[in-house]
N, C-alpha and C positions, 0 to 999 in steps of 0.2 A: 404475309401471313403472320408476322411477328406479333401484330396487335391482337390477333385471334388467340395466340398462345399466352399472351400476357394479360389478356382481358381489357385492353384499351377500350374505353367507352366514350368516344367522341365522334360526331358525324363527319363524314367525308366533306371537305370544304366546298365541293361543287354540287352536292346533292340537293340541298334544300334552298336553292336560290329561285325556285319556281314560285310564281304567285301563290300566296296562301289563300285559304278560304276567307270569305268576307266575315269580319266580326263587326256587326253594326247593330244599333238599337232598333227595336220595332218602331214602326211609324206612330203607333199609339204609345205615347210616353207615360202610360200609367204605371204605377209602382209594381203592380202584380205582373204585368208583361215583362218589365225589365228584370224582375227577380227570376222569372222563369227562364229567361234566356241567358242569365249570368252563367258563365262557364260553358257556354255552348258556341258552336261554330255554324255559320250559315253556309249550306251547300246549295248552290244555285242549280236550277233544273238542268237536265242534260241527258245525253244517251251514252251508252258504253257497251263494250263487249262483255257480257256476263257469262261466268263459267269458264271451263277449259276442256279442250280435247286431248290434253297432253299428260294428264295425271290419272286420278282415280275415276272410275266410270260414273259415279254419282255426280260428278261435276259437269258432265257432258249432256247435251251438246252446247258448245259455245254459241251464244246467240245475242242479237242486239236487243237492248232494253232501254227504255227512257223512264225517268222518274221526275216528278215535280220537285221543286225546291223544298228544303226542310232544314230545321236546326237539328244538330246532333251534339250530344255531350262531348266535350273535348277529350274526356277520359272515362274509363269505366267508373261506375259508382263505387266509392271507397267505403271502408269500414266506418270511418267517421261520419260520412253522409248517411249511411244506413242506420247507424246508431241514433242519429237525430230523428229519423223516421220512426224507429221503434219507440223512442221515448215519447214522441208526439202522439202515437196511435196505439201503443200497446200491442203491436202486431207480433204474432208468434209464427215463426217460419215452419215450413214443411218438415225440415230436419229436426225440429224440436217437438214434433208430434209423433206419437207411436202409430205405426201403420195399422190399418184395420185388418184383422186376421181374415175376415170374410173376403177381402180383395185378393188374398194370396193363398188359395187353397193348397194345402200340403206343406206350407212353410213351417220352419222350425219355430215352435212357440217362444223359445228364448230369444229369438231374433226379432220378435214383434215388439220392439221398443224403439224409442226415438234414437236416431243416429244418421249417419251419412257415409258416403263412399270416400275413402282416403287412400292415397297412393302410399305403398310400402316398398321401399327400395330393397331389392334382393342383394345378397352379399356377392353374388356371382352370376354368370350367364344362366338363363332359365329357358324352358320351353316356351317359345313365343306364340304358340297356338292356344295357350291357356292364359287368358287375361287375369285369372285369379292368382297368378304368380306375382302380380304387383298391385292388385286392387283388393281392398278389404272393407267390409261394412263395419264401421266402428261405432259402437254404442256411445252416445254422448258427444259425438262430433257434430258441430253446427257452426254457424257463422262466428260466434264468439269463441269457439274452441275448435279451430280449423284442423288440428291434428288429433283431436280426441279430448276427453273431459279434463285432462290435466294440462292442456295447452291454453294459450291465451292470445290476446291481440297486442301484447306489449311490443311497442315499436313498430306496429303495423297500421297505424291510423290512416295512412295514405296509401295503403295497399288495396287492391280491389277486394271487395267483399265476395266471399265464396260460400259454398253450401247453400246456394239460393235456388229455390224452385221457381218454375214459371209463374206460379200463383204469387209468390213473394215479389218477383220482379214486377208483375203487373200491379200489385198493390202499391208498391213504391211509386211506380209511374203515375198512378191515379192521384196519389197524395201530392206529388210534385206538379200535377197539372200537365203531365206529358204522356207519352205512349212508348211502347217498344218498337224498334224499327222492323220493317219487312226485311227479308233477305236481300232484295234488290237495293233498298236504301242503304243497308249496311255495306254491301259490297261496293256500291258506287262511292260511298264516303271513304272506304278503306283504300280504294285505288288512288286517291289523291290526284286525279287528273291524268294518270298514266294508263291510258286505255290499252288493255291487252297485255300489260307488263306482268312478269312472273310474281314479283313481290310488290309490296306497297311503296317501295323506294326505287324500283327499277328491275332489271333482269338478272342482276348479280346478287347472290345471297350475302356475300361479304365484300361490298365495294371497297377497294383499296385495303382490304383486310379488316375493316371495321365491323364490330358487332352492332347490329341494328335493332335487335329485339330480344326479349327474354325467351329463349328456347333451350332445348337440351343439347349439350355438347358432349359427345362421347357415344358409347354404345348403350342405347336404352335396353332394359330398364335399370341396369346395375352399375353403369359407369358414367358419371357426370363430371366433366372437368371444371364446370362452373366458370368458364372463361368470361361469361357476362357478369360474374360477380354474385349470382343468385342460385341457390339450390331449389327454391320454391318461387312464390310470387315476388314481385318487385314493386317499389313505389310507383304509382302512376306518374307519367311524365319523365321518367329517368332516361328513357331512350328517345331519339329524335322523332318528331312528328312527321307525318307524310306531307305531301304537297298542299293539302288543304288545311294544314295546321292541326290535324286530329291525331292524337297520340294513342299508343297501345292498341292499335287495331290488329296488330299481329303479335302472337305470343302472349306471355303473361297469363291471361285466362281466356277460355272460350267465352262467347257471349250469346245469350238467348236472342232469338228473333221471333216474330209472331207467326211465321209461316209453318204450316204443317209439312212434315218431311215426305218427299217422294224420292226414290232412288234414281234421280236424274231430272234434268230440266225438260219442260215441254218446249218443243221447238216453235219458233215464230211461224206464222202462216206465210207461206210463199216468201215474199221479200219484205214483209212488214216488220215493224218493231213493236214488241210488247210494251205497253205503257202501264206503269205502276202495278206489276204483277204481284200476286199475293200467295203464291205457292199452291200446294195441293189441298186435299181434303183430309179431315180428321180420320175418316174411315180408312182411306188408303195409306195413312201414315203408320198404321199398326203392323207389327211384324206378323208374318203368317204362322209362326210357330210360338209355342209358349203362351203366356197370359197376354191377351191383346191390349197392350198399353199404347195409347196414342203418343206420337213423337213429334217434337218440334225441330226446326233446323237451328243448329248452333254454328257459329262462325269464328274464324280468327286464329284457331290453334291456341296452344298454351305453353307453359314452361316445360311440359312433358313431351312436346313434339320434337322428334329427332330425325336426322337423315335416314336412319336405318329402320324407323318405325313411325308411322303417322306423320308423313312429311306434309303436314297441312298448315304450315305457317305461311299461307298465301291467301290473298283476297278471294280467289275462286274456290278455295277448299270449303267443304261443308260436311257436317256429320249429323246423324239423327240422335236426339236426346229424349229419352222417355220422360213424360211430364210428371211421373211420380218419383223421379230420382233427383238427388242433389249430389254434388261432388266437390272435391277440394280444388278443382281447376276450372270452375265454371262461374261466371259472374254475368254482368249485363251493363248496358248503358241505355239512355233514353233519347227519343227524338221529340220534336215539337213541329207539327205541321201548320205553322202560322207564318205568313209572309211578313217580311220586315216592313 
């Protein structure tokens, strides 16, 4: 455990000797195809045990799923990559637009301005039943200003872009000639060939005491020992990749998927295997109370996931994310469903 306390950040020597995902050019060697698959890893078709019966109820039931082969970005989309997209298209993100008052009856008029949700670290223990003790809607927070209007991206070109809404992620994917992953594709890639394992690197959170991902160390939300070296996001690729050679699937930032959220998986029929599942329906994704906002599945956990709260730094973990919201710990990566 000494490496945990001192923040050692090197992979266990035996962990990543498994065969990595194939990195190969497409069969059609035209420039456009090669450009689109640059920085991506090919994940061959296969089946796996999706979900978990050992943790949060929305992850159950564990069930067999198969997916076709696909390319996936090696890392989440970075600030630098997103900046190139914005410069090329003039795209304005959800967080940079003021909400429409008609969509939020009863809302405080002063809050109907452009902004996003930002984590605020309390100075001491707080009531854990009230998430407003650590979340705040900050006017002027967006992908260029992740902590608020007076913050910047200095030194964070290779960090995952955050404060990205589902519409923004989809717009980037279209521009790049790609798509967003389904939940099944994302989880299959995250497992790195370790079917049914607890984490993307095996069943032990700290193998030989080594820190494997950017998560919260300490008592959330007020005490973070930053043994991994980071209080917030980290540069992509800083921590070891999984067995497929894909990095940052666990921790750092949550990632959007295309699936509509439902509080649990639909079980396979009898002894069958679901093939390329696509989640639930838009209507069923809405919460039963409050304003009916559709929700998508996000995966992977983030730098805010801790052992005492939101222990979701696992491939099976999943959460609902309203499509009208953006946050400081949510990004995305893309896939390409084109065979080599």
